[in-house]
PDB file of N, CA, C and O in Angstrom:
ATOM      1  N   MET A   1      32.076  45.950  -6.361  1.00  0.00           N
ATOM      2  CA  MET A   1      31.168  44.909  -6.823  1.00  0.00           C
ATOM      3  C   MET A   1      29.730  45.225  -6.428  1.00  0.00           C
ATOM      4  O   MET A   1      28.802  44.990  -7.202  1.00  0.00           O
ATOM      5  N   SER A   2      29.549  45.757  -5.227  1.00  0.00           N
ATOM      6  CA  SER A   2      28.182  46.029  -4.798  1.00  0.00           C
ATOM      7  C   SER A   2      27.549  47.144  -5.628  1.00  0.00           C
ATOM      8  O   SER A   2      26.330  47.172  -5.792  1.00  0.00           O
ATOM      9  N   LEU A   3      28.367  48.069  -6.156  1.00  0.00           N
ATOM     10  CA  LEU A   3      27.826  49.126  -7.002  1.00  0.00           C
ATOM     11  C   LEU A   3      27.256  48.537  -8.293  1.00  0.00           C
ATOM     12  O   LEU A   3      26.216  48.990  -8.772  1.00  0.00           O
ATOM     13  N   ILE A   4      27.919  47.545  -8.852  1.00  0.00           N
ATOM     14  CA  ILE A   4      27.415  46.884 -10.062  1.00  0.00           C
ATOM     15  C   ILE A   4      26.095  46.172  -9.763  1.00  0.00           C
ATOM     16  O   ILE A   4      25.154  46.233 -10.555  1.00  0.00           O
ATOM     17  N   LEU A   5      26.035  45.504  -8.628  1.00  0.00           N
ATOM     18  CA  LEU A   5      24.801  44.817  -8.253  1.00  0.00           C
ATOM     19  C   LEU A   5      23.656  45.804  -8.064  1.00  0.00           C
ATOM     20  O   LEU A   5      22.518  45.520  -8.435  1.00  0.00           O
ATOM     21  N   LEU A   6      23.961  46.962  -7.485  1.00  0.00           N
ATOM     22  CA  LEU A   6      22.922  47.972  -7.309  1.00  0.00           C
ATOM     23  C   LEU A   6      22.444  48.520  -8.650  1.00  0.00           C
ATOM     24  O   LEU A   6      21.257  48.806  -8.808  1.00  0.00           O
ATOM     25  N   TRP A   7      23.349  48.671  -9.619  1.00  0.00           N
ATOM     26  CA  TRP A   7      22.939  49.126 -10.947  1.00  0.00           C
ATOM     27  C   TRP A   7      22.043  48.093 -11.634  1.00  0.00           C
ATOM     28  O   TRP A   7      21.074  48.450 -12.305  1.00  0.00           O
ATOM     29  N   PHE A   8      22.372  46.821 -11.461  1.00  0.00           N
ATOM     30  CA  PHE A   8      21.503  45.781 -12.027  1.00  0.00           C
ATOM     31  C   PHE A   8      20.135  45.799 -11.357  1.00  0.00           C
ATOM     32  O   PHE A   8      19.118  45.570 -12.011  1.00  0.00           O
ATOM     33  N   ALA A   9      20.108  46.069 -10.062  1.00  0.00           N
ATOM     34  CA  ALA A   9      18.832  46.168  -9.356  1.00  0.00           C
ATOM     35  C   ALA A   9      18.008  47.332  -9.904  1.00  0.00           C
ATOM     36  O   ALA A   9      16.789  47.220 -10.038  1.00  0.00           O
ATOM     37  N   VAL A  10      18.666  48.448 -10.222  1.00  0.00           N
ATOM     38  CA  VAL A  10      17.962  49.598 -10.806  1.00  0.00           C
ATOM     39  C   VAL A  10      17.389  49.227 -12.174  1.00  0.00           C
ATOM     40  O   VAL A  10      16.271  49.621 -12.503  1.00  0.00           O
ATOM     41  N   LEU A  11      18.142  48.477 -12.965  1.00  0.00           N
ATOM     42  CA  LEU A  11      17.630  48.039 -14.265  1.00  0.00           C
ATOM     43  C   LEU A  11      16.413  47.133 -14.107  1.00  0.00           C
ATOM     44  O   LEU A  11      15.464  47.220 -14.885  1.00  0.00           O
ATOM     45  N   LEU A  12      16.443  46.275 -13.113  1.00  0.00           N
ATOM     46  CA  LEU A  12      15.285  45.412 -12.879  1.00  0.00           C
ATOM     47  C   LEU A  12      14.077  46.207 -12.394  1.00  0.00           C
ATOM     48  O   LEU A  12      12.940  45.869 -12.721  1.00  0.00           O
ATOM     49  N   VAL A  13      14.316  47.248 -11.627  1.00  0.00           N
ATOM     50  CA  VAL A  13      13.203  48.105 -11.196  1.00  0.00           C
ATOM     51  C   VAL A  13      12.594  48.805 -12.414  1.00  0.00           C
ATOM     52  O   VAL A  13      11.377  48.979 -12.478  1.00  0.00           O
ATOM     53  N   ALA A  14      13.422  49.206 -13.374  1.00  0.00           N
ATOM     54  CA  ALA A  14      12.894  49.776 -14.616  1.00  0.00           C
ATOM     55  C   ALA A  14      12.033  48.756 -15.349  1.00  0.00           C
ATOM     56  O   ALA A  14      11.002  49.105 -15.924  1.00  0.00           O
ATOM     57  N   SER A  15      12.454  47.505 -15.328  1.00  0.00           N
ATOM     58  CA  SER A  15      11.653  46.437 -15.922  1.00  0.00           C
ATOM     59  C   SER A  15      10.323  46.280 -15.170  1.00  0.00           C
ATOM     60  O   SER A  15       9.284  46.029 -15.781  1.00  0.00           O
ATOM     61  N   LEU A  16      10.366  46.427 -13.860  1.00  0.00           N
ATOM     62  CA  LEU A  16       9.138  46.374 -13.066  1.00  0.00           C
ATOM     63  C   LEU A  16       8.169  47.476 -13.477  1.00  0.00           C
ATOM     64  O   LEU A  16       6.963  47.249 -13.567  1.00  0.00           O
ATOM     65  N   LEU A  17       8.698  48.658 -13.722  1.00  0.00           N
ATOM     66  CA  LEU A  17       7.825  49.757 -14.139  1.00  0.00           C
ATOM     67  C   LEU A  17       7.196  49.480 -15.499  1.00  0.00           C
ATOM     68  O   LEU A  17       6.028  49.798 -15.721  1.00  0.00           O
ATOM     69  N   GLY A  18       7.963  48.892 -16.406  1.00  0.00           N
ATOM     70  CA  GLY A  18       7.400  48.510 -17.699  1.00  0.00           C
ATOM     71  C   GLY A  18       6.302  47.469 -17.562  1.00  0.00           C
ATOM     72  O   GLY A  18       5.288  47.531 -18.257  1.00  0.00           O
ATOM     73  N   GLY A  19       6.504  46.517 -16.669  1.00  0.00           N
ATOM     74  CA  GLY A  19       5.474  45.513 -16.419  1.00  0.00           C
ATOM     75  C   GLY A  19       4.232  46.103 -15.791  1.00  0.00           C
ATOM     76  O   GLY A  19       3.117  45.670 -16.079  1.00  0.00           O
ATOM     77  N   LEU A  20       4.423  47.092 -14.932  1.00  0.00           N
ATOM     78  CA  LEU A  20       3.279  47.746 -14.304  1.00  0.00           C
ATOM     79  C   LEU A  20       2.433  48.480 -15.341  1.00  0.00           C
ATOM     80  O   LEU A  20       1.205  48.482 -15.265  1.00  0.00           O
ATOM     81  N   VAL A  21       3.098  49.096 -16.299  1.00  0.00           N
ATOM     82  CA  VAL A  21       2.369  49.762 -17.391  1.00  0.00           C
ATOM     83  C   VAL A  21       1.556  48.732 -18.174  1.00  0.00           C
ATOM     84  O   VAL A  21       0.407  48.990 -18.533  1.00  0.00           O
ATOM     85  N   ARG A  22       2.149  47.567 -18.438  1.00  0.00           N
ATOM     86  CA  ARG A  22       1.445  46.520 -19.187  1.00  0.00           C
ATOM     87  C   ARG A  22       0.253  45.988 -18.390  1.00  0.00           C
ATOM     88  O   ARG A  22      -0.779  45.650 -18.970  1.00  0.00           O
ATOM     89  N   ILE A  23       0.387  45.913 -17.091  1.00  0.00           N
ATOM     90  CA  ILE A  23      -0.747  45.466 -16.278  1.00  0.00           C
ATOM     91  C   ILE A  23      -1.892  46.465 -16.362  1.00  0.00           C
ATOM     92  O   ILE A  23      -3.057  46.076 -16.438  1.00  0.00           O
ATOM     93  N   LEU A  24      -1.561  47.745 -16.350  1.00  0.00           N
ATOM     94  CA  LEU A  24      -2.601  48.767 -16.362  1.00  0.00           C
ATOM     95  C   LEU A  24      -3.286  48.901 -17.714  1.00  0.00           C
ATOM     96  O   LEU A  24      -4.489  49.160 -17.761  1.00  0.00           O
ATOM     97  N   ILE A  25      -2.548  48.731 -18.833  1.00  0.00           N
ATOM     98  CA  ILE A  25      -3.153  48.947 -20.152  1.00  0.00           C
ATOM     99  C   ILE A  25      -3.174  47.697 -21.017  1.00  0.00           C
ATOM    100  O   ILE A  25      -3.452  47.775 -22.213  1.00  0.00           O
ATOM    101  N   GLY A  26      -2.879  46.535 -20.417  1.00  0.00           N
ATOM    102  CA  GLY A  26      -2.847  45.303 -21.208  1.00  0.00           C
ATOM    103  C   GLY A  26      -4.174  45.032 -21.877  1.00  0.00           C
ATOM    104  O   GLY A  26      -5.221  45.143 -21.239  1.00  0.00           O
ATOM    105  N   PRO A  27      -4.151  44.676 -23.162  1.00  0.00           N
ATOM    106  CA  PRO A  27      -5.418  44.464 -23.859  1.00  0.00           C
ATOM    107  C   PRO A  27      -6.155  43.191 -23.414  1.00  0.00           C
ATOM    108  O   PRO A  27      -7.383  43.142 -23.477  1.00  0.00           O
ATOM    109  N   THR A  28      -5.433  42.178 -22.973  1.00  0.00           N
ATOM    110  CA  THR A  28      -6.099  40.933 -22.578  1.00  0.00           C
ATOM    111  C   THR A  28      -5.665  40.529 -21.173  1.00  0.00           C
ATOM    112  O   THR A  28      -4.676  41.028 -20.637  1.00  0.00           O
ATOM    113  N   ALA A  29      -6.424  39.622 -20.602  1.00  0.00           N
ATOM    114  CA  ALA A  29      -6.090  39.126 -19.272  1.00  0.00           C
ATOM    115  C   ALA A  29      -4.774  38.342 -19.291  1.00  0.00           C
ATOM    116  O   ALA A  29      -4.031  38.345 -18.310  1.00  0.00           O
ATOM    117  N   THR A  30      -4.496  37.680 -20.396  1.00  0.00           N
ATOM    118  CA  THR A  30      -3.243  36.927 -20.505  1.00  0.00           C
ATOM    119  C   THR A  30      -2.043  37.864 -20.480  1.00  0.00           C
ATOM    120  O   THR A  30      -1.036  37.568 -19.837  1.00  0.00           O
ATOM    121  N   ASP A  31      -2.146  38.989 -21.177  1.00  0.00           N
ATOM    122  CA  ASP A  31      -1.065  39.977 -21.142  1.00  0.00           C
ATOM    123  C   ASP A  31      -0.840  40.479 -19.718  1.00  0.00           C
ATOM    124  O   ASP A  31       0.297  40.643 -19.275  1.00  0.00           O
ATOM    125  N   ARG A  32      -1.921  40.716 -19.027  1.00  0.00           N
ATOM    126  CA  ARG A  32      -1.802  41.201 -17.648  1.00  0.00           C
ATOM    127  C   ARG A  32      -1.171  40.143 -16.742  1.00  0.00           C
ATOM    128  O   ARG A  32      -0.364  40.469 -15.872  1.00  0.00           O
ATOM    129  N   MET A  33      -1.535  38.891 -16.946  1.00  0.00           N
ATOM    130  CA  MET A  33      -0.962  37.837 -16.111  1.00  0.00           C
ATOM    131  C   MET A  33       0.520  37.655 -16.394  1.00  0.00           C
ATOM    132  O   MET A  33       1.306  37.460 -15.467  1.00  0.00           O
ATOM    133  N   LEU A  34       0.912  37.715 -17.657  1.00  0.00           N
ATOM    134  CA  LEU A  34       2.334  37.596 -17.981  1.00  0.00           C
ATOM    135  C   LEU A  34       3.119  38.765 -17.401  1.00  0.00           C
ATOM    136  O   LEU A  34       4.254  38.591 -16.956  1.00  0.00           O
ATOM    137  N   ALA A  35       2.525  39.947 -17.404  1.00  0.00           N
ATOM    138  CA  ALA A  35       3.187  41.101 -16.796  1.00  0.00           C
ATOM    139  C   ALA A  35       3.291  40.919 -15.282  1.00  0.00           C
ATOM    140  O   ALA A  35       4.284  41.320 -14.675  1.00  0.00           O
ATOM    141  N   ALA A  36       2.276  40.318 -14.678  1.00  0.00           N
ATOM    142  CA  ALA A  36       2.346  40.043 -13.244  1.00  0.00           C
ATOM    143  C   ALA A  36       3.452  39.028 -12.942  1.00  0.00           C
ATOM    144  O   ALA A  36       4.132  39.138 -11.922  1.00  0.00           O
ATOM    145  N   GLN A  37       3.629  38.054 -13.816  1.00  0.00           N
ATOM    146  CA  GLN A  37       4.734  37.118 -13.649  1.00  0.00           C
ATOM    147  C   GLN A  37       6.080  37.827 -13.781  1.00  0.00           C
ATOM    148  O   GLN A  37       7.032  37.510 -13.067  1.00  0.00           O
ATOM    149  N   LEU A  38       6.149  38.786 -14.698  1.00  0.00           N
ATOM    150  CA  LEU A  38       7.359  39.593 -14.836  1.00  0.00           C
ATOM    151  C   LEU A  38       7.636  40.354 -13.546  1.00  0.00           C
ATOM    152  O   LEU A  38       8.784  40.442 -13.110  1.00  0.00           O
ATOM    153  N   LEU A  39       6.590  40.905 -12.934  1.00  0.00           N
ATOM    154  CA  LEU A  39       6.772  41.608 -11.671  1.00  0.00           C
ATOM    155  C   LEU A  39       7.307  40.670 -10.593  1.00  0.00           C
ATOM    156  O   LEU A  39       8.202  41.037  -9.831  1.00  0.00           O
ATOM    157  N   GLY A  40       6.762  39.474 -10.532  1.00  0.00           N
ATOM    158  CA  GLY A  40       7.232  38.515  -9.535  1.00  0.00           C
ATOM    159  C   GLY A  40       8.678  38.120  -9.764  1.00  0.00           C
ATOM    160  O   GLY A  40       9.472  38.087  -8.823  1.00  0.00           O
ATOM    161  N   THR A  41       9.025  37.822 -11.004  1.00  0.00           N
ATOM    162  CA  THR A  41      10.389  37.402 -11.319  1.00  0.00           C
ATOM    163  C   THR A  41      11.387  38.539 -11.104  1.00  0.00           C
ATOM    164  O   THR A  41      12.454  38.340 -10.524  1.00  0.00           O
ATOM    165  N   SER A  42      11.029  39.721 -11.572  1.00  0.00           N
ATOM    166  CA  SER A  42      11.926  40.861 -11.396  1.00  0.00           C
ATOM    167  C   SER A  42      12.049  41.241  -9.925  1.00  0.00           C
ATOM    168  O   SER A  42      13.127  41.618  -9.465  1.00  0.00           O
ATOM    169  N   GLY A  43      10.963  41.143  -9.199  1.00  0.00           N
ATOM    170  CA  GLY A  43      11.007  41.437  -7.764  1.00  0.00           C
ATOM    171  C   GLY A  43      11.934  40.497  -7.016  1.00  0.00           C
ATOM    172  O   GLY A  43      12.678  40.920  -6.132  1.00  0.00           O
ATOM    173  N   VAL A  44      11.886  39.227  -7.371  1.00  0.00           N
ATOM    174  CA  VAL A  44      12.790  38.253  -6.757  1.00  0.00           C
ATOM    175  C   VAL A  44      14.237  38.581  -7.116  1.00  0.00           C
ATOM    176  O   VAL A  44      15.127  38.510  -6.269  1.00  0.00           O
ATOM    177  N   GLY A  45      14.462  38.940  -8.380  1.00  0.00           N
ATOM    178  CA  GLY A  45      15.817  39.310  -8.800  1.00  0.00           C
ATOM    179  C   GLY A  45      16.335  40.527  -8.059  1.00  0.00           C
ATOM    180  O   GLY A  45      17.493  40.557  -7.640  1.00  0.00           O
ATOM    181  N   VAL A  46      15.481  41.535  -7.893  1.00  0.00           N
ATOM    182  CA  VAL A  46      15.888  42.738  -7.163  1.00  0.00           C
ATOM    183  C   VAL A  46      16.240  42.385  -5.724  1.00  0.00           C
ATOM    184  O   VAL A  46      17.252  42.846  -5.198  1.00  0.00           O
ATOM    185  N   LEU A  47      15.418  41.580  -5.098  1.00  0.00           N
ATOM    186  CA  LEU A  47      15.681  41.207  -3.708  1.00  0.00           C
ATOM    187  C   LEU A  47      16.982  40.426  -3.568  1.00  0.00           C
ATOM    188  O   LEU A  47      17.742  40.649  -2.626  1.00  0.00           O
ATOM    189  N   LEU A  48      17.241  39.515  -4.496  1.00  0.00           N
ATOM    190  CA  LEU A  48      18.482  38.746  -4.425  1.00  0.00           C
ATOM    191  C   LEU A  48      19.700  39.629  -4.656  1.00  0.00           C
ATOM    192  O   LEU A  48      20.723  39.461  -3.992  1.00  0.00           O
ATOM    193  N   LEU A  49      19.600  40.574  -5.595  1.00  0.00           N
ATOM    194  CA  LEU A  49      20.711  41.494  -5.821  1.00  0.00           C
ATOM    195  C   LEU A  49      20.948  42.387  -4.607  1.00  0.00           C
ATOM    196  O   LEU A  49      22.093  42.640  -4.234  1.00  0.00           O
ATOM    197  N   LEU A  50      19.874  42.859  -3.998  1.00  0.00           N
ATOM    198  CA  LEU A  50      20.027  43.691  -2.807  1.00  0.00           C
ATOM    199  C   LEU A  50      20.583  42.897  -1.632  1.00  0.00           C
ATOM    200  O   LEU A  50      21.349  43.429  -0.828  1.00  0.00           O
ATOM    201  N   ALA A  51      20.203  41.631  -1.530  1.00  0.00           N
ATOM    202  CA  ALA A  51      20.733  40.794  -0.456  1.00  0.00           C
ATOM    203  C   ALA A  51      22.250  40.678  -0.549  1.00  0.00           C
ATOM    204  O   ALA A  51      22.949  40.698   0.464  1.00  0.00           O
ATOM    205  N   GLU A  52      22.748  40.558  -1.773  1.00  0.00           N
ATOM    206  CA  GLU A  52      24.206  40.460  -1.959  1.00  0.00           C
ATOM    207  C   GLU A  52      24.883  41.819  -1.807  1.00  0.00           C
ATOM    208  O   GLU A  52      25.920  41.927  -1.153  1.00  0.00           O
ATOM    209  N   ALA A  53      24.306  42.848  -2.404  1.00  0.00           N
ATOM    210  CA  ALA A  53      24.939  44.163  -2.393  1.00  0.00           C
ATOM    211  C   ALA A  53      24.970  44.766  -0.989  1.00  0.00           C
ATOM    212  O   ALA A  53      25.960  45.383  -0.598  1.00  0.00           O
ATOM    213  N   LEU A  54      23.893  44.590  -0.238  1.00  0.00           N
ATOM    214  CA  LEU A  54      23.793  45.179   1.094  1.00  0.00           C
ATOM    215  C   LEU A  54      24.188  44.219   2.212  1.00  0.00           C
ATOM    216  O   LEU A  54      24.174  44.577   3.390  1.00  0.00           O
ATOM    217  N   GLU A  55      24.539  42.997   1.822  1.00  0.00           N
ATOM    218  CA  GLU A  55      24.921  41.941   2.779  1.00  0.00           C
ATOM    219  C   GLU A  55      23.817  41.722   3.816  1.00  0.00           C
ATOM    220  O   GLU A  55      24.057  41.747   5.024  1.00  0.00           O
ATOM    221  N   ARG A  56      22.619  41.509   3.312  1.00  0.00           N
ATOM    222  CA  ARG A  56      21.446  41.233   4.153  1.00  0.00           C
ATOM    223  C   ARG A  56      20.862  39.877   3.772  1.00  0.00           C
ATOM    224  O   ARG A  56      19.949  39.819   2.948  1.00  0.00           O
ATOM    225  N   PRO A  57      21.363  38.785   4.347  1.00  0.00           N
ATOM    226  CA  PRO A  57      20.868  37.445   3.979  1.00  0.00           C
ATOM    227  C   PRO A  57      19.364  37.222   4.176  1.00  0.00           C
ATOM    228  O   PRO A  57      18.787  36.426   3.436  1.00  0.00           O
ATOM    229  N   PRO A  58      18.696  37.886   5.138  1.00  0.00           N
ATOM    230  CA  PRO A  58      17.245  37.649   5.254  1.00  0.00           C
ATOM    231  C   PRO A  58      16.454  38.034   4.002  1.00  0.00           C
ATOM    232  O   PRO A  58      15.345  37.538   3.800  1.00  0.00           O
ATOM    233  N   LEU A  59      17.004  38.908   3.164  1.00  0.00           N
ATOM    234  CA  LEU A  59      16.302  39.256   1.930  1.00  0.00           C
ATOM    235  C   LEU A  59      16.179  38.049   1.003  1.00  0.00           C
ATOM    236  O   LEU A  59      15.276  38.000   0.167  1.00  0.00           O
ATOM    237  N   ARG A  60      17.068  37.087   1.144  1.00  0.00           N
ATOM    238  CA  ARG A  60      16.951  35.861   0.341  1.00  0.00           C
ATOM    239  C   ARG A  60      15.689  35.096   0.718  1.00  0.00           C
ATOM    240  O   ARG A  60      15.018  34.526  -0.142  1.00  0.00           O
ATOM    241  N   ASP A  61      15.372  35.087   2.013  1.00  0.00           N
ATOM    242  CA  ASP A  61      14.150  34.413   2.457  1.00  0.00           C
ATOM    243  C   ASP A  61      12.910  35.113   1.918  1.00  0.00           C
ATOM    244  O   ASP A  61      11.948  34.461   1.510  1.00  0.00           O
ATOM    245  N   VAL A  62      12.935  36.437   1.917  1.00  0.00           N
ATOM    246  CA  VAL A  62      11.810  37.197   1.367  1.00  0.00           C
ATOM    247  C   VAL A  62      11.665  36.898  -0.125  1.00  0.00           C
ATOM    248  O   VAL A  62      10.550  36.754  -0.626  1.00  0.00           O
ATOM    249  N   ALA A  63      12.787  36.805  -0.829  1.00  0.00           N
ATOM    250  CA  ALA A  63      12.749  36.483  -2.259  1.00  0.00           C
ATOM    251  C   ALA A  63      12.147  35.093  -2.481  1.00  0.00           C
ATOM    252  O   ALA A  63      11.395  34.883  -3.432  1.00  0.00           O
ATOM    253  N   LEU A  64      12.475  34.161  -1.615  1.00  0.00           N
ATOM    254  CA  LEU A  64      11.910  32.813  -1.737  1.00  0.00           C
ATOM    255  C   LEU A  64      10.401  32.843  -1.548  1.00  0.00           C
ATOM    256  O   LEU A  64       9.673  32.177  -2.285  1.00  0.00           O
ATOM    257  N   VAL A  65       9.923  33.602  -0.577  1.00  0.00           N
ATOM    258  CA  VAL A  65       8.481  33.711  -0.354  1.00  0.00           C
ATOM    259  C   VAL A  65       7.803  34.364  -1.564  1.00  0.00           C
ATOM    260  O   VAL A  65       6.734  33.921  -1.985  1.00  0.00           O
ATOM    261  N   PHE A  66       8.413  35.409  -2.122  1.00  0.00           N
ATOM    262  CA  PHE A  66       7.843  36.056  -3.304  1.00  0.00           C
ATOM    263  C   PHE A  66       7.774  35.098  -4.483  1.00  0.00           C
ATOM    264  O   PHE A  66       6.798  35.107  -5.233  1.00  0.00           O
ATOM    265  N   SER A  67       8.801  34.271  -4.653  1.00  0.00           N
ATOM    266  CA  SER A  67       8.779  33.327  -5.777  1.00  0.00           C
ATOM    267  C   SER A  67       7.669  32.295  -5.598  1.00  0.00           C
ATOM    268  O   SER A  67       7.026  31.903  -6.572  1.00  0.00           O
ATOM    269  N   LEU A  68       7.443  31.859  -4.382  1.00  0.00           N
ATOM    270  CA  LEU A  68       6.344  30.917  -4.140  1.00  0.00           C
ATOM    271  C   LEU A  68       4.991  31.573  -4.375  1.00  0.00           C
ATOM    272  O   LEU A  68       4.089  30.947  -4.932  1.00  0.00           O
ATOM    273  N   LEU A  69       4.839  32.828  -3.958  1.00  0.00           N
ATOM    274  CA  LEU A  69       3.583  33.539  -4.193  1.00  0.00           C
ATOM    275  C   LEU A  69       3.331  33.751  -5.682  1.00  0.00           C
ATOM    276  O   LEU A  69       2.191  33.657  -6.137  1.00  0.00           O
ATOM    277  N   ALA A  70       4.376  34.033  -6.435  1.00  0.00           N
ATOM    278  CA  ALA A  70       4.219  34.214  -7.880  1.00  0.00           C
ATOM    279  C   ALA A  70       3.773  32.908  -8.537  1.00  0.00           C
ATOM    280  O   ALA A  70       2.936  32.918  -9.439  1.00  0.00           O
ATOM    281  N   ALA A  71       4.328  31.799  -8.088  1.00  0.00           N
ATOM    282  CA  ALA A  71       3.935  30.504  -8.652  1.00  0.00           C
ATOM    283  C   ALA A  71       2.480  30.186  -8.318  1.00  0.00           C
ATOM    284  O   ALA A  71       1.745  29.692  -9.172  1.00  0.00           O
ATOM    285  N   VAL A  72       2.061  30.461  -7.095  1.00  0.00           N
ATOM    286  CA  VAL A  72       0.670  30.210  -6.705  1.00  0.00           C
ATOM    287  C   VAL A  72      -0.272  31.108  -7.500  1.00  0.00           C
ATOM    288  O   VAL A  72      -1.348  30.669  -7.908  1.00  0.00           O
ATOM    289  N   GLY A  73       0.120  32.353  -7.721  1.00  0.00           N
ATOM    290  CA  GLY A  73      -0.701  33.257  -8.531  1.00  0.00           C
ATOM    291  C   GLY A  73      -0.856  32.770  -9.955  1.00  0.00           C
ATOM    292  O   GLY A  73      -1.942  32.865 -10.528  1.00  0.00           O
ATOM    293  N   ALA A  74       0.216  32.249 -10.536  1.00  0.00           N
ATOM    294  CA  ALA A  74       0.137  31.725 -11.901  1.00  0.00           C
ATOM    295  C   ALA A  74      -0.772  30.503 -11.965  1.00  0.00           C
ATOM    296  O   ALA A  74      -1.554  30.357 -12.904  1.00  0.00           O
ATOM    297  N   ILE A  75      -0.672  29.647 -10.991  1.00  0.00           N
ATOM    298  CA  ILE A  75      -1.539  28.463 -10.961  1.00  0.00           C
ATOM    299  C   ILE A  75      -3.003  28.880 -10.834  1.00  0.00           C
ATOM    300  O   ILE A  75      -3.875  28.320 -11.498  1.00  0.00           O
ATOM    301  N   GLY A  76      -3.263  29.862  -9.981  1.00  0.00           N
ATOM    302  CA  GLY A  76      -4.633  30.360  -9.829  1.00  0.00           C
ATOM    303  C   GLY A  76      -5.177  30.941 -11.113  1.00  0.00           C
ATOM    304  O   GLY A  76      -6.340  30.717 -11.448  1.00  0.00           O
ATOM    305  N   PHE A  77      -4.356  31.686 -11.841  1.00  0.00           N
ATOM    306  CA  PHE A  77      -4.807  32.256 -13.106  1.00  0.00           C
ATOM    307  C   PHE A  77      -5.111  31.170 -14.123  1.00  0.00           C
ATOM    308  O   PHE A  77      -6.120  31.243 -14.823  1.00  0.00           O
ATOM    309  N   VAL A  78      -4.255  30.168 -14.212  1.00  0.00           N
ATOM    310  CA  VAL A  78      -4.471  29.086 -15.179  1.00  0.00           C
ATOM    311  C   VAL A  78      -5.745  28.317 -14.837  1.00  0.00           C
ATOM    312  O   VAL A  78      -6.508  27.948 -15.730  1.00  0.00           O
ATOM    313  N   ARG A  79      -5.973  28.077 -13.557  1.00  0.00           N
ATOM    314  CA  ARG A  79      -7.197  27.364 -13.173  1.00  0.00           C
ATOM    315  C   ARG A  79      -8.434  28.194 -13.482  1.00  0.00           C
ATOM    316  O   ARG A  79      -9.457  27.660 -13.912  1.00  0.00           O
ATOM    317  N   LEU A  80      -8.338  29.511 -13.262  1.00  0.00           N
ATOM    318  CA  LEU A  80      -9.474  30.377 -13.560  1.00  0.00           C
ATOM    319  C   LEU A  80      -9.728  30.449 -15.053  1.00  0.00           C
ATOM    320  O   LEU A  80     -10.880  30.453 -15.486  1.00  0.00           O
ATOM    321  N   ALA A  81      -8.664  30.506 -15.848  1.00  0.00           N
ATOM    322  CA  ALA A  81      -8.828  30.592 -17.290  1.00  0.00           C
ATOM    323  C   ALA A  81      -9.338  29.280 -17.866  1.00  0.00           C
ATOM    324  O   ALA A  81     -10.070  29.286 -18.856  1.00  0.00           O
ATOM    325  N   ALA A  82      -8.964  28.157 -17.266  1.00  0.00           N
ATOM    326  CA  ALA A  82      -9.376  26.851 -17.791  1.00  0.00           C
ATOM    327  C   ALA A  82     -10.829  26.531 -17.446  1.00  0.00           C
ATOM    328  O   ALA A  82     -11.526  25.880 -18.225  1.00  0.00           O
ATOM    329  N   ASP A  83     -11.283  26.988 -16.282  1.00  0.00           N
ATOM    330  CA  ASP A  83     -12.627  26.663 -15.846  1.00  0.00           C
ATOM    331  C   ASP A  83     -13.285  27.909 -15.258  1.00  0.00           C
ATOM    332  O   ASP A  83     -13.392  28.026 -14.038  1.00  0.00           O
ATOM    333  N   PRO A  84     -13.730  28.846 -16.108  1.00  0.00           N
ATOM    334  CA  PRO A  84     -14.325  30.079 -15.578  1.00  0.00           C
ATOM    335  C   PRO A  84     -15.653  29.779 -14.875  1.00  0.00           C
ATOM    336  O   PRO A  84     -16.422  28.914 -15.292  1.00  0.00           O
ATOM    337  N   VAL A  85     -15.880  30.500 -13.834  1.00  0.00           N
ATOM    338  CA  VAL A  85     -17.131  30.349 -13.074  1.00  0.00           C
ATOM    339  C   VAL A  85     -18.237  31.058 -13.828  1.00  0.00           C
ATOM    340  O   VAL A  85     -18.108  32.221 -14.209  1.00  0.00           O
ATOM    341  N   GLU A  86     -19.319  30.338 -14.036  1.00  0.00           N
ATOM    342  CA  GLU A  86     -20.442  30.925 -14.746  1.00  0.00           C
ATOM    343  C   GLU A  86     -21.362  31.597 -13.757  1.00  0.00           C
ATOM    344  O   GLU A  86     -21.582  31.095 -12.655  1.00  0.00           O
ATOM    345  N   GLY A  87     -21.894  32.726 -14.151  1.00  0.00           N
ATOM    346  CA  GLY A  87     -22.805  33.469 -13.307  1.00  0.00           C
ATOM    347  C   GLY A  87     -24.207  32.875 -13.360  1.00  0.00           C
ATOM    348  O   GLY A  87     -24.442  31.863 -14.020  1.00  0.00           O
ATOM    349  N   PRO A  88     -25.121  33.510 -12.665  1.00  0.00           N
ATOM    350  CA  PRO A  88     -26.520  33.016 -12.686  1.00  0.00           C
ATOM    351  C   PRO A  88     -27.124  33.195 -14.072  1.00  0.00           C
ATOM    352  O   PRO A  88     -26.738  34.099 -14.813  1.00  0.00           O
ATOM    353  N   PRO A  89     -28.074  32.328 -14.421  1.00  0.00           N
ATOM    354  CA  PRO A  89     -28.688  32.404 -15.765  1.00  0.00           C
ATOM    355  C   PRO A  89     -29.524  33.625 -15.996  1.00  0.00           C
ATOM    356  O   PRO A  89     -30.084  33.795 -17.079  1.00  0.00           O
TER     357      PRO A  89
END
């Protein structure tokens, strides 16, 4: 069973690499933010799969912290996009 979980973790890491490419070459800031959300979600998934496969329960706590950080990052992006700071005249 743990071998299957490790294979799923490898697939999620491949998804992380695809998201990283989108962050680097994304045409708009929205594309980059959605890719960053993908990184956060996939990272949490990888950590949860590794926690089960390797029998390391503390990785669940790390995954919880990553999910909270991803949510805070999304909120920050939405606030920045809704009310951009204007520079000096």
